[in-house]
C-alpha positions in Angstrom: 72.8 94.5 5.1 73.0 95.2 9.1 76.7 95.2 9.9 76.4 94.6 13.8 74.3 91.5 12.6 76.3 90.4 10.1 79.1 90.6 12.9 77.4 88.7 15.5 76.9 86.0 13.0 80.5 85.6 12.3 81.2 85.6 15.9 78.4 82.7 16.7 80.6 80.6 13.9 83.4 81.5 16.0 85.1 83.7 13.4 86.1 86.2 16.0 90.1 87.6 15.3 89.9 90.0 12.9 93.2 91.5 11.1 93.7 93.3 8.2 94.3 96.8 6.4 91.3 99.6 6.1 89.5 100.3 2.9 86.4 102.3 2.7 84.5 99.6 1.6 84.8 97.6 4.3 85.0 100.2 6.8 82.0 99.7 8.7 83.0 95.9 8.9 86.2 96.9 10.1 84.6 99.3 12.9 82.5 96.4 14.4 85.9 94.3 14.5 87.4 96.9 16.3 84.7 97.3 18.5 83.3 94.2 19.4 86.1 91.7 18.5 89.9 91.2 18.7 91.1 93.3 15.6 95.1 93.2 14.8 96.0 96.3 13.0 98.3 95.1 10.3 100.8 97.4 8.4 100.1 95.3 5.0 98.2 92.6 3.4 100.9 89.8 3.7 101.3 90.5 7.5 97.8 90.1 7.9 97.6 87.0 6.2 100.8 85.7 8.4 99.2 87.0 11.9 95.8 84.9 10.8 98.4 82.3 10.0 99.3 82.1 13.3 95.9 82.7 15.2 94.4 79.8 13.5 97.9 77.5 15.0 96.7 78.8 18.1 93.0 77.7 17.7 91.3 80.4 16.3 89.0 80.8 13.1 90.7 84.3 11.7 89.4 86.6 9.0 91.4 89.1 7.0 90.0 92.1 5.8 91.4 94.2 3.1 91.0 96.2 -0.4 91.5 94.1 -3.8 94.5 96.5 -4.5 96.4 95.0 -1.9 96.3 91.6 -3.2 99.6 91.5 -4.6 101.0 91.9 -1.1 99.6 88.4 0.5 100.3 86.6 -2.9 103.5 84.9 -1.2 102.1 84.1 2.3 98.9 82.8 0.3 100.5 80.4 -1.7 103.7 79.2 0.1 102.3 79.5 3.9 98.4 78.6 3.4 97.8 76.4 0.8 101.4 74.1 1.8 100.6 74.4 5.3 96.6 74.0 5.1 96.0 76.7 7.1 92.8 78.4 6.1 91.3 81.9 6.6 88.0 83.5 5.8 89.1 86.6 3.6 86.9 89.7 2.6 88.3 91.6 -0.4 86.8 94.7 -1.6 85.9 95.5 -4.9 87.5 98.8 -6.0 87.6 99.5 -9.8 84.0 100.8 -10.9 83.5 103.0 -13.7 83.5 106.0 -11.1 86.4 104.8 -9.2 89.8 106.4 -8.5 92.1 105.5 -11.9 94.5 103.6 -9.7 91.9 100.8 -9.2 90.9 100.2 -12.5 93.1 97.1 -13.5 92.8 95.5 -10.0 89.2 95.8 -10.6 89.2 94.3 -13.7 91.7 91.4 -12.5 90.8 90.5 -8.9 88.7 87.2 -9.5 91.3 86.3 -11.6 94.2 86.2 -9.3 92.4 84.9 -6.7 91.7 82.0 -9.0 95.0 81.7 -10.5 95.9 81.2 -6.6 93.4 78.3 -6.4 91.7 80.0 -3.7 87.7 79.8 -3.9 85.7 83.0 -4.0 82.4 84.1 -4.2 80.5 87.4 -4.2 79.0 88.4 -0.7 75.5 89.0 -1.0 74.1 92.2 0.4 70.9 90.1 1.6 71.6 89.3 5.2 69.9 86.0 5.5 71.5 85.2 2.1 74.9 86.4 3.5 74.6 84.2 6.7 74.0 80.9 4.5 77.0 82.0 2.4 79.3 82.2 5.4 78.3 78.7 6.9 79.2 77.0 3.3 82.4 78.6 3.5 83.2 77.9 7.2 81.9 74.1 6.1 84.6 74.3 3.2 87.3 75.6 5.0 87.2 73.1 7.8 86.7 70.4 5.3 89.6 71.5 2.5 91.9 73.7 4.9 92.7 76.3 2.6 91.5 80.2 2.4 88.3 81.1 1.3 87.5 84.6 0.2 84.1 86.9 -0.4 84.3 89.5 -2.9 82.7 92.7 -1.2 80.8 95.2 -3.5 80.6 98.8 -2.7 77.7 99.7 -0.2 77.3 96.1 1.4 77.2 97.0 4.8 75.1 99.4 6.8 77.2 102.3 9.1 78.4 101.1 12.3 80.3 103.5 14.3 83.6 102.8 15.8 83.1 102.7 19.6 87.1 102.2 20.7 90.1 103.8 20.9 92.1 102.5 17.9 95.2 104.8 18.3 98.3 102.6 19.2 99.6 103.0 23.2 102.9 103.3 22.7 105.7 102.2 25.4 109.4 102.4 24.7 111.5 99.3 25.3 114.8 98.8 26.7 118.2 97.7 25.3 121.2 96.1 27.5 124.4 94.2 26.2 126.0 91.1 27.8 129.4 90.6 28.2 132.3 92.2 25.4 132.6 92.3 21.7 135.9 90.4 21.3 134.6 86.9 21.3 134.5 84.5 18.4 131.0 84.3 16.5 129.1 81.2 16.7 127.5 78.8 13.9 123.5 78.9 13.5 124.1 75.5 14.0 125.3 76.0 17.0 123.0 78.7 18.3 120.2 76.7 17.4 121.3 73.9 19.6 121.2 76.1 22.2 117.8 77.4 21.7 116.6 73.9 21.6 118.4 73.5 25.0 116.7 76.2 26.3 113.4 76.1 25.1 111.3 74.7 27.7 107.6 74.8 26.9 107.9 76.9 24.0 106.9 76.8 20.4 109.7 77.4 18.4 109.4 79.2 15.1 111.9 78.9 12.5 112.2 81.2 9.3 112.7 79.9 6.2 116.0 79.2 4.5 118.9 77.7 6.4 117.4 78.5 9.7 114.7 75.7 9.6 116.5 73.0 7.8 119.4 73.2 10.5 116.8 73.3 13.1 115.3 70.6 11.5 118.8 68.6 11.7 119.6 69.6 15.1 116.1 67.9 16.2 112.8 67.4 14.7 110.1 68.0 17.4 106.4 68.8 17.5 107.3 72.1 19.2 109.2 73.1 16.1 107.4 74.6 13.0 109.9 75.2 9.7 108.5 78.1 7.6 108.9 77.6 4.1 108.5 80.6 1.4 106.9 83.4 2.9 109.5 84.8 3.7 109.9 87.7 6.1 106.4 86.5 7.7 107.8 84.5 10.8 107.8 87.4 13.2 103.7 88.0 11.9 103.2 84.3 12.5 104.5 84.3 15.9 102.7 87.3 16.8 99.3 85.4 16.1 100.2 82.0 17.7 101.7 84.1 21.0 98.5 86.1 21.4 95.8 83.4 21.5 98.1 80.6 23.5 99.1 80.2 27.1 102.7 78.6 26.1 105.5 80.7 25.4 106.8 81.1 21.5 110.0 82.0 20.3 110.7 83.2 16.8 114.1 82.7 15.3 114.8 84.8 12.5 117.5 85.7 9.8 118.3 89.5 9.1 117.3 89.0 5.2 114.1 87.7 5.9 113.5 90.3 9.1 114.5 92.9 6.5 111.9 92.0 3.7 109.0 92.5 6.2 110.4 94.7 8.9 106.9 95.9 9.4 106.1 92.7 11.4 107.9 94.0 14.4 106.1 97.5 15.0 103.0 95.0 15.1 104.7 93.1 17.7 105.8 96.0 19.8 102.1 97.3 19.4 100.4 94.1 20.6 103.2 93.4 22.8 102.7 89.5 23.7 104.5 88.8 26.8 104.9 85.5 25.9 106.7 85.9 22.9 111.1 85.9 22.6 112.2 87.3 19.1 115.7 86.1 18.5 117.4 87.5 15.3 120.5 85.8 13.9 122.6 88.4 11.7 125.2 86.8 9.3 125.0 90.1 7.1 124.2 87.8 3.8 121.4 85.5 2.6 123.2 82.3 3.5 120.7 79.8 1.4 121.0 81.5 -2.0 125.0 82.2 -2.6 126.0 84.6 0.3 124.8 87.7 -1.6 125.1 90.8 1.5 122.0 92.6 2.8 121.6 95.7 4.0 121.6 94.6 7.9 124.8 96.3 8.2 123.3 99.5 8.3 120.9 98.5 10.9 120.8 99.3 14.4 119.0 96.4 15.3 118.9 96.6 19.2 118.0 100.4 18.8 115.1 99.8 16.6 113.8 96.9 18.6 113.9 99.1 21.7 112.5 102.2 20.0 108.9 100.0 19.1 108.6 98.3 22.7 111.0 95.3 23.0 112.9 94.5 26.1 116.3 94.6 23.2 119.1 92.4 24.3 122.6 91.9 22.9 124.5 88.8 23.0 127.8 87.8 21.5 128.2 83.8 23.2 126.2 81.2 23.5 126.6 81.1 27.7 125.0 84.3 27.3 121.9 83.5 24.8 121.4 81.2 27.7 121.1 83.5 30.3 118.8 85.8 28.0 116.8 83.1 27.5 116.5 81.7 30.8 115.7 85.2 32.1 112.8 85.7 29.6 111.7 82.6 31.0 111.3 83.6 34.3 110.6 87.4 33.7 108.4 87.2 30.4 107.8 90.2 28.4 108.1 91.1 24.9 112.1 90.4 24.3 114.6 90.8 21.2 117.3 89.0 21.3 120.1 90.1 18.8 123.3 88.0 18.2 125.7 88.2 15.3 126.9 84.4 13.8 129.5 83.4 11.4 128.5 82.2 7.9 129.3 78.6 8.3 126.4 76.3 7.0 126.5 72.7 8.3 127.9 70.0 5.5 125.2 68.2 3.3 122.1 70.2 5.1 119.4 68.4 3.8 115.5 69.5 3.8 112.8 68.5 6.6 111.4 64.9 5.6 107.6 65.8 7.0 105.8 67.6 5.0 104.9 71.4 5.7 101.3 70.6 6.4 102.2 67.6 8.6 104.3 69.9 10.5 101.9 72.5 11.0 99.2 70.3 12.5 101.4 68.7 15.0 102.7 72.0 16.0 99.0 73.2 16.3 98.1 70.5 18.5 101.1 71.0 20.8 100.1 74.7 20.9 96.9 74.0 21.7 97.3 71.2 24.0 
């Protein structure tokens, strides 16, 4: 079918934010998205789904493009983020694995439909006829709006006509900066103490807290419409923050943990590439998986501020709550993509509970706040 006419139809239905990972079957649609829409270049399929989730929370209708070999990479956010938070997107997944294809696609080609079906995600095969495809997209849009879950179209070989990439897709790199506040002799604060300071200093920012103890403790510090408590989808918080920050004028604070950040380290270079000025990324590092028994992470070998600086953040190392407050206030006054690194101790609040509000309610009120 004519790729431009199909892409224009997607935009007419307000599907105008694209993200994903390249595939030869989808290359012409990706070229269209790069050239004529907003396309966010994701390092992997899970990050793409997380970015799309953030974009939806900011009021957009996102589209995710991927090869079927990448389905395994998105199962975690698809099942533990999109479905339980009721965050939809429109997905296009190529069907590699035919008889003349490369051997690595053979098994995935056989089980692509079953993989999506087992996640209770609806699917359809995209027609190669433009008018039929338009009808399919309208039906998918209506389904998404009514059910608030993703919908995937399976795309077969030779579905889209050639479309030339008309923009430079190379990243525009600029190195960041790094500075440290204070000396290194202060006693480490607890996560709860740090979260209390973030709440005091957040202003109008939406606060997205990573899975595990961080979201649970933030809920106990204060339950608020400005807060999004991520559960599951470990490591996706920075990408969710990116998708949100790119499509809102409100400031966004992402509160991450060392274990989660390491799981999807790819999210940080994506942020460094897009450089949303209204995003503050705070990493609380206790060198352990605090919520699963205190096993060590490999964070101790990371120089987090140096890494953040190298990919374009303005990196700040703080050691005290007062320094943290100063760094957050500085970001509010002079917004730029900023990374705050803070080591914390390993204490956990006694009798720590879990959010009583359901994830889809948390997501809905957060979206209402971000889009208001």
